[in-house]
N, C-alpha and C positions, 0 to 999 in steps of 0.2 A: 489051725483052720483060718483061712483068710477072711477078714472082715471088711477090709478096704483095699480097693485097687484104683490107683490114680494112673491114668493113661494119657501121655502126651499133652499135659495140661499147660496152656498158655493164657496169659491175661495181658491185654494191651489197653492202655488208657490214652485217649486223645487220637488225633488223626494226623496224617502227613508228617511233616518235619517235627511237629510238636508231640508226636506219639512217644509214649513210654512203655517199654516192655517190662512189666512188673514180674511176670513169670514166663520162663522160656523153655517150653517143651519138657516139663517135669513128669517123671514117672517113678512110682514106688508102690509097694504093697505093705500092708500092716496086718498081722495076725491077731486073732482074738486073744485078749489078755496081755498084749504088749503095752509097755509104757515107753512112749517115744517122745523125745525132746527135739523140737525144731529150733535151731539157733542160727544166729547170724547178726551182722551189724544192722543198725537202723537203716531202713530203706532197702534191705536185701530182698524183701518180698515175703517174709515169713508170715506176717499177719494177713496179708492178701491171700496167701495159700490157705490159712486156717478158715478165713471167712468163706472161701469157695468150697472147702471141704464140708462146711456146715450149711451150705445152701443159702448163705446170706449175701453172696455176690455171684455174678454169672461169669463163667470163663469165656474167653474169646474163642478158644478151641480146646478139644480134649474131652475126656470122659472121667467121671467119678462113679465108681460102683461100690455101694455100701450094702452089705447083707444081700448080695447078688442082685441089687437093683440099681440101674443107671439113673441117678437122681436128676440129671439134667435132660432126661427124656420124659420126665413127668410134667404134668400141668402144674401151674402155680398153686392151685388148690391142693393137689395131691402131694406136692413137695412140702407145703406147710404142715399137712397132717403127718407126713413121714418124718419131718424134722422134729416135730413135737414128741413123737413116739420113740424115735431111734437115736436122737442126738441130744446130748446135754451140753450146755454152754456155761463156762465160768469166765467172766470178763474182769479186766483190771479194775474197773470202776463199779463193781458189784451189781449195779442195775436193779437193786431191790425197789419195790413199790413203797414209798414212804408212808402211805396211809394204811398199809397192811401190817399186821403183826408178823413176828417170826414164823409162827405156825402157818398163817395165811400165805405168806410169801413162799414157803417151802411147798405147800400143797397146791399152789396156783397151776402148775402144768398139769397135774392130775385132774383138777377141776375143769380145765379147758378140754381135756381128753375124755371127760365123762367118767372118770375112774373114782372109786371110793377106796381110800387108804385106811386100813384098819388102825385102831389105836396102838395095837401091838407093834406094827411095822413103823408107825410114826415115832413111837417112843424109842424104838431101837435106833432109828436114824438120829433123833435128837440127842441121844446119849453118845453116839459115835462122834457127833459134832461138838461135844462138850458144851451144849447149849441147854441142858436140863435146867428148868427154872426160868428160862428166858422166853418161853413159848409165846407169852402175851406182850412181850416188849416190842416196841417199834424200832425200825432201823436206826433212827437218830439217837436211840437210847443205848446203842451198842458201840463197842470199840470197832476199829477197822478190821481187826482180825476176826471178831465175832461176826461182823457183816459178811466177810468173805466166806466164813464157814457156813453161814446161812445160805449164801448163794450156791455153795457146793451142794447143800442139802436139796435146794430147789432143782439143781441140775441132775441129781441122781434119783429123784423121787419116782420117775417113770421107768426106772431100770434101763437106761439107754444103752444101745449097742456100743456107742462111742462117746467118750467125754472129751470135749475140746476146751482147753484152757489157754487163754491169751494173756500172757504176763500176769498170772494169778496173784503174784506177790508184789507187783509193781508199786502199789500204794501202801505197803506195810513195812513196819519196822522189822528188825532182824528176828526178834523173838516170835512175832506173829507170822513172819515168813516161814520159820522153821515149823511152827504148828500146822500151817496150811499144807506144807510139803509132806509132813508126816501123815496128814489126813489123806492126801492123794495116794501116797504109798500104801496106806492101810487098805483103801478101797481096791487098789490094783492087786495087792497081795491076797487079801482075804476073799474078795468077791470076783477076782479075775476081771475087773473092770478095765476095758481098753481105754487108754488115756493118750491123747496127743496134746502136748504142751508146747506153746511158743514161749521162749525166753531168750533174753540177750545175756543172761547171767550164767556163766559156765558152771559156777558152783551149784546152781539149781539143776542145770542140765545133767550134771553128774548123778543126780538122784534117779534118772531114767535108765532103762535097760538098753536103750538104743538112742543114738544121737545122729540127727540129720542136720548137716550144716549147709546153709544157703548163702550164695553170694551173687548179686546182680541177677536174681531171678532164676538161678540154676543151682541144682544140687552139686556141691563140690566134694562132699564127703557123706557117707552113710555107713556107720559102723556100730557094732555092738559095744556096749560100755563094759569093758573087762574089769573095771574097778567096782562095778555094782555087784553086790552079793545077791 
């Protein structure tokens, strides 16, 4: 079942001779439950693409259809609500609120959405994140890996249709990186969570079931990962 349809997407920064075409007429589809890695060299346009997919940046042209809704035909208000309900974000720099505890950070999107999360569901999530006993800790009391796992918990608390991860292990050591990738794989496999992950690290991209390679704003390769079991 199709969850995402990207149609003729372009993004241009600047004007005239100084204009830069970050994305050049990109089109692709993603099915529910896929784990897709978007890779390419620095400056290839992969992070720009992820930001536009998540409604954080506006395309110059093209359409993005998520869950049968064209997100750039929405008003700003409707897009904000849609993004909060249907899209989860995991960033390289965690973006946790320092003054909030682990529990409060994870529950924040649900609070904004007026949802009440049961203790049973929260405890299940905190266990899957290997953060049991850390619920009342603040971000500065956690390791980098623990902070990123907290950020993943915040991203999935509203059961998003799509989880977008931008270099999710970029600030982590190798051990923490492996733990974060195992967690993403777990959510993809057990809960059929659709994941689109940007990474420049091909060893991490190999964890995905499909790899899209971008160069100079264009898709140059889109293939299933035959090495992924």
